[in-house]
TIKEDO-825143 format. One record per residue (C-alpha): x negated, y negated, z; residue number from 1; residue in one letter. Coordinates in steps of 0.5 Angstrom, whole numbers, plus 500, padded with zeros to 3 digits. Each point is the difference from the previous one (the first is absolute). Last residue first. Layout:
N
+-----+-----+-----+------+------+
!  c1 !  c2 !  c3 ! fiza ! tiba !
+-----+-----+-----+------+------+
!   X !   Y !   Z !  NUM !    A !
...
+-----+-----+-----+------+------+
END
This chain:
181
+-----+-----+-----+------+------+
!  c1 !  c2 !  c3 ! fiza ! tiba !
+-----+-----+-----+------+------+
! 213 ! 427 ! 792 !  181 !    K !
! 506 ! 497 ! 496 !  180 !    K !
! 506 ! 504 ! 502 !  179 !    L !
! 504 ! 494 ! 504 !  178 !    A !
! 499 ! 495 ! 494 !  177 !    S !
! 502 ! 505 ! 495 !  176 !    E !
! 508 ! 499 ! 503 !  175 !    I !
! 499 ! 493 ! 500 !  174 !    M !
! 497 ! 499 ! 493 !  173 !    K !
! 506 ! 505 ! 498 !  172 !    K !
! 505 ! 495 ! 503 !  171 !    F !
! 497 ! 494 ! 497 !  170 !    D !
! 500 ! 503 ! 493 !  169 !    A !
! 508 ! 502 ! 501 !  168 !    K !
! 502 ! 493 ! 503 !  167 !    A !
! 502 ! 497 ! 493 !  166 !    D !
! 504 ! 507 ! 498 !  165 !    R !
! 503 ! 500 ! 507 !  164 !    V !
! 502 ! 492 ! 500 !  163 !    T !
! 503 ! 502 ! 493 !  162 !    A !
! 504 ! 506 ! 502 !  161 !    K !
! 504 ! 497 ! 506 !  160 !    P !
! 497 ! 503 ! 506 !  159 !    G !
! 497 ! 506 ! 503 !  158 !    T !
! 493 ! 501 ! 502 !  157 !    M !
! 498 ! 507 ! 504 !  156 !    K !
! 494 ! 503 ! 503 !  155 !    V !
! 499 ! 507 ! 503 !  154 !    F !
! 494 ! 502 ! 504 !  153 !    V !
! 499 ! 507 ! 500 !  152 !    Y !
! 496 ! 503 ! 506 !  151 !    G !
! 493 ! 500 ! 504 !  150 !    P !
! 498 ! 499 ! 495 !  149 !    K !
! 502 ! 497 ! 494 !  148 !    T !
! 505 ! 503 ! 494 !  147 !    G !
! 502 ! 493 ! 498 !  146 !    L !
! 507 ! 500 ! 498 !  145 !    V !
! 502 ! 494 ! 496 !  144 !    A !
! 506 ! 496 ! 498 !  143 !    A !
! 502 ! 494 ! 495 !  142 !    T !
! 507 ! 500 ! 499 !  141 !    M !
! 505 ! 495 ! 496 !  140 !    G !
! 507 ! 497 ! 500 !  139 !    Y !
! 504 ! 498 ! 494 !  138 !    D !
! 506 ! 502 ! 504 !  137 !    K !
! 501 ! 500 ! 507 !  136 !    K !
! 505 ! 505 ! 502 !  135 !    P !
! 502 ! 500 ! 508 !  134 !    V !
! 499 ! 507 ! 504 !  133 !    K !
! 505 ! 502 ! 506 !  132 !    A !
! 497 ! 505 ! 504 !  131 !    G !
! 496 ! 506 ! 499 !  130 !    G !
! 492 ! 501 ! 501 !  129 !    F !
! 496 ! 494 ! 498 !  128 !    P !
! 505 ! 495 ! 502 !  127 !    P !
! 502 ! 495 ! 495 !  126 !    G !
! 498 ! 498 ! 493 !  125 !    S !
! 502 ! 504 ! 494 !  124 !    M !
! 495 ! 497 ! 494 !  123 !    Y !
! 503 ! 499 ! 493 !  122 !    T !
! 495 ! 501 ! 495 !  121 !    G !
! 492 ! 500 ! 500 !  120 !    E !
! 495 ! 504 ! 503 !  119 !    A !
! 492 ! 501 ! 501 !  118 !    F !
! 497 ! 505 ! 504 !  117 !    L !
! 493 ! 501 ! 502 !  116 !    Y !
! 497 ! 506 ! 503 !  115 !    V !
! 493 ! 499 ! 503 !  114 !    V !
! 495 ! 505 ! 502 !  113 !    P !
! 494 ! 499 ! 505 !  112 !    T !
! 493 ! 503 ! 499 !  111 !    E !
! 497 ! 493 ! 496 !  110 !    G !
! 507 ! 497 ! 498 !  109 !    H !
! 504 ! 505 ! 496 !  108 !    K !
! 505 ! 498 ! 495 !  107 !    A !
! 507 ! 503 ! 498 !  106 !    E !
! 505 ! 496 ! 496 !  105 !    E !
! 508 ! 500 ! 500 !  104 !    T !
! 505 ! 497 ! 496 !  103 !    K !
! 508 ! 500 ! 501 !  102 !    I !
! 504 ! 495 ! 496 !  101 !    V !
! 507 ! 501 ! 503 !  100 !    P !
! 506 ! 503 ! 496 !   99 !    K !
! 506 ! 495 ! 500 !   98 !    P !
! 503 ! 504 ! 504 !   97 !    D !
! 496 ! 505 ! 504 !   96 !    P !
! 500 ! 494 ! 506 !   95 !    A !
! 493 ! 499 ! 503 !   94 !    F !
! 498 ! 503 ! 507 !   93 !    Q !
! 499 ! 507 ! 497 !   92 !    Q !
! 493 ! 498 ! 497 !   91 !    V !
! 498 ! 498 ! 507 !   90 !    W !
! 502 ! 507 ! 503 !   89 !    R !
! 497 ! 503 ! 494 !   88 !    K !
! 493 ! 496 ! 501 !   87 !    L !
! 501 ! 502 ! 508 !   86 !    N !
! 500 ! 507 ! 499 !   85 !    A !
! 495 ! 500 ! 494 !   84 !    Q !
! 495 ! 496 ! 505 !   83 !    A !
! 500 ! 505 ! 506 !   82 !    G !
! 506 ! 500 ! 505 !   81 !    G !
! 501 ! 495 ! 506 !   80 !    A !
! 495 ! 503 ! 505 !   79 !    Q !
! 494 ! 505 ! 499 !   78 !    G !
! 495 ! 495 ! 503 !   77 !    P !
! 503 ! 494 ! 503 !   76 !    G !
! 507 ! 496 ! 498 !   75 !    F !
! 497 ! 494 ! 496 !   74 !    Y !
! 504 ! 495 ! 496 !   73 !    F !
! 499 ! 494 ! 497 !   72 !    F !
! 505 ! 495 ! 497 !   71 !    V !
! 500 ! 495 ! 494 !   70 !    C !
! 506 ! 495 ! 499 !   69 !    E !
! 502 ! 496 ! 494 !   68 !    A !
! 502 ! 493 ! 499 !   67 !    A !
! 504 ! 498 ! 495 !   66 !    D !
! 505 ! 496 ! 504 !   65 !    S !
! 495 ! 495 ! 503 !   64 !    K !
! 498 ! 498 ! 492 !   63 !    G !
! 495 ! 502 ! 496 !   62 !    K !
! 498 ! 507 ! 504 !   61 !    G !
! 496 ! 500 ! 506 !   60 !    P !
! 498 ! 507 ! 503 !   59 !    V !
! 503 ! 500 ! 508 !   58 !    T !
! 496 ! 505 ! 503 !   57 !    F !
! 500 ! 506 ! 505 !   56 !    Q !
! 496 ! 504 ! 505 !   55 !    A !
! 500 ! 507 ! 503 !   54 !    A !
! 508 ! 501 ! 499 !   53 !    R !
! 503 ! 506 ! 503 !   52 !    M !
! 501 ! 495 ! 506 !   51 !    R !
! 505 ! 496 ! 496 !   50 !    S !
! 501 ! 493 ! 497 !   49 !    A !
! 492 ! 499 ! 501 !   48 !    T !
! 498 ! 493 ! 501 !   47 !    P !
! 498 ! 496 ! 494 !   46 !    T !
! 493 ! 499 ! 497 !   45 !    S !
! 501 ! 495 ! 494 !   44 !    E !
! 497 ! 502 ! 493 !   43 !    W !
! 497 ! 494 ! 497 !   42 !    K !
! 493 ! 502 ! 502 !   41 !    V !
! 500 ! 507 ! 497 !   40 !    P !
! 500 ! 505 ! 506 !   39 !    A !
! 493 ! 503 ! 502 !   38 !    I !
! 501 ! 507 ! 503 !   37 !    F !
! 496 ! 504 ! 505 !   36 !    T !
! 501 ! 507 ! 500 !   35 !    Q !
! 500 ! 504 ! 507 !   34 !    V !
! 507 ! 501 ! 501 !   33 !    S !
! 503 ! 493 ! 497 !   32 !    V !
! 495 ! 495 ! 501 !   31 !    K !
! 501 ! 492 ! 498 !   30 !    F !
! 496 ! 495 ! 497 !   29 !    V !
! 504 ! 494 ! 498 !   28 !    V !
! 497 ! 496 ! 494 !   27 !    P !
! 498 ! 493 ! 502 !   26 !    K !
! 504 ! 493 ! 498 !   25 !    A !
! 496 ! 494 ! 499 !   24 !    T !
! 502 ! 498 ! 493 !   23 !    D !
! 498 ! 493 ! 500 !   22 !    A !
! 497 ! 500 ! 493 !   21 !    A !
! 500 ! 493 ! 496 !   20 !    F !
! 499 ! 502 ! 493 !   19 !    G !
! 505 ! 495 ! 497 !   18 !    N !
! 506 ! 502 ! 505 !   17 !    F !
! 500 ! 506 ! 505 !   16 !    G !
! 499 ! 495 ! 506 !   15 !    A !
! 501 ! 493 ! 498 !   14 !    L !
! 505 ! 499 ! 506 !   13 !    L !
! 494 ! 503 ! 505 !   12 !    P !
! 495 ! 495 ! 496 !   11 !    A !
! 505 ! 494 ! 502 !   10 !    S !
! 496 ! 498 ! 506 !    9 !    L !
! 493 ! 501 ! 497 !    8 !    I !
! 503 ! 496 ! 494 !    7 !    L !
! 503 ! 494 ! 504 !    6 !    R !
! 493 ! 500 ! 504 !    5 !    I !
! 496 ! 499 ! 493 !    4 !    L !
! 505 ! 495 ! 497 !    3 !    F !
! 499 ! 496 ! 507 !    2 !    K !
! 493 ! 500 ! 499 !    1 !    M !
+-----+-----+-----+------+------+
END
């Protein structure tokens, strides 16, 4: 009996070992415009850093300093330019030397077009429209522009390239979660 009580009391300590599962975390469900997204369980919802941001998450890396940031923007119908204007602006956030690796991918989910951007290089971190920029070597970006109604939703994840690479599949699942019917 004492053994059974000790085992029950120590179960939280054993979580994750030898098949014990105590991961009770639930995904964050949130709205941007009229779209409902489901964030990955391991991502932490954080207060937005500015009024321009509709939602914001910390994406864990291997260490605390390896975390990435994922930010959602929604400005309303006809606002903030279209997909190409934003993709161009995001690509320009990377220093030209060494030449960044840039890839785009177009998809369609139902009637909603989505353009993804994948970039790696030296990211110039700082205010979007002027101000001092801080070079971040070996950074990555995974971004998406959703051609939703009533207006575009813009999503951008930036951070150390290993973290961004590791989170790419979860990022895409999160985007697709809002576009399933």
